[in-house]
N, C-alpha and C positions, 0 to 999 in steps of 0.2 A: 618466909614466915607468914605473910599476908595470904598467900595462896592456901595455906593450911586452914586459915580462918574461913575462907569462902567454902572450901570443901567441908569443913566441920559444920558450918551453917546449913549447907545443903543436906548433910546427913540428919541433922536435928529436925529440919523442916520435913523431910521425908517420913521420919518416924513419928513426929508429932501429929501429922495429918492422917496417919493411919494407912499409908500406902504399903506398909509392911517392910520388913527388912530386906526382902529380895529386890524390889524395885529401887528402893532408896539406896541400898548398898551398891547396886549395879550403876546407878547414876553417879554416886560418889566416886566409885572406882574408875568409871569412864572419865570423869572430869580430871581426877588426879593423874591417870595415865596420859591423857592428852596434854595436860599442863607440863608433866615431867618431860615429855618428848619435845614440846615446842618452846617452852619458856627460855631455854638457853639461847636460842636464836633471837627471840624477841629482846632479851637483855642485851645482846650484842648490837641491837638496832637493825636486825635483818628480818623485818616483819614479813615481807613477801617470801623469803626463803623459809621462814618458820611455817608458813601456811602451805608450802609445797611439800613439807614432810608428810609422808603417808603415815597415817596412824597404824600402830601395830594391830594385828588381827585380834588380839584379846580386847583391845579398846573398842575396835569396830564391833565386835560381837556384843560387848556390853551396851553399846549405843543402840544396837538393833533390839536388844532386850528391853530397852527403855522407850521404844518408839510407840508410846501411848500418850493420850492427852495429859495424864498426870505426870509422865516423864517430861513432857514439854513444859509443864508448869514448873517442875523442879529446875530445868535449865533456864527458864525465864527468870526465876528467882536468882539463880547463880549469876546471870548476866546483869541483873540489877545491882547485885552486890560486888560485881567485878571492879577491881581497881587496876588491873593490868590488861594489856592486850591479849596475853595468853589466856587469862580467865574468860574474857569476853568472847574471843574467837572460838575457844573450845565449847563454851555454852551454846554459841550459835551453831557450830557445826554438829554437835551432838544432838541438839534439839531439832535440827533440820531433818533428822531421820524419820520423824513422824510427819507423814504427808497429810496435810489438812489445810483448810482455809485459814484457821487460826495461826498455823505455822507460817504460811505465806504472808499473812498480815504482819506478824511479828518480825520476820526476817526483813520485810520491805522497809521497816522503820530504820534499819541500819544501812540501807543503800546510799544514804546521804551523810553517813558518819564523817566527821572531820578528819579522821585518821584513814588514810588511803587504803592500807591493807584490810582494815575492818570493812570499809565500804566495798572494796573489790570482792572480798569473801562473801559478803551478803548478796551481791549481785550474782555471783556464781551459784550460791546455794539456792537463790530464788529461781534461777533458770532450771535447776534440777527438780524443783517442786512440780 
């Protein structure tokens, strides 16, 4: 239920800031698709296994479509609102598709996260930047 709140907030933010329905919808759908795939493993306590799940091609395609500075901003907002590992790690992974100094700076803040799967993901994503 909380996951839906984060995705709904992401949708509202995208539309209220004028990025248009296309980018906002793509970011929202990418987040929801990622969460749907990975959350069950997180709920079981299998964080590393959850992060090993390859995102479906449709989610990956949506993430690529949002690889812009405003898309990054949407994912940063989603990360700030996240209350679950699935929400946070999905926002990190999807936001990392935008290659920039801002993205590297943002991801680097999570390399010392107290949750090992989050920190490990941030380190892997930072290496890919």
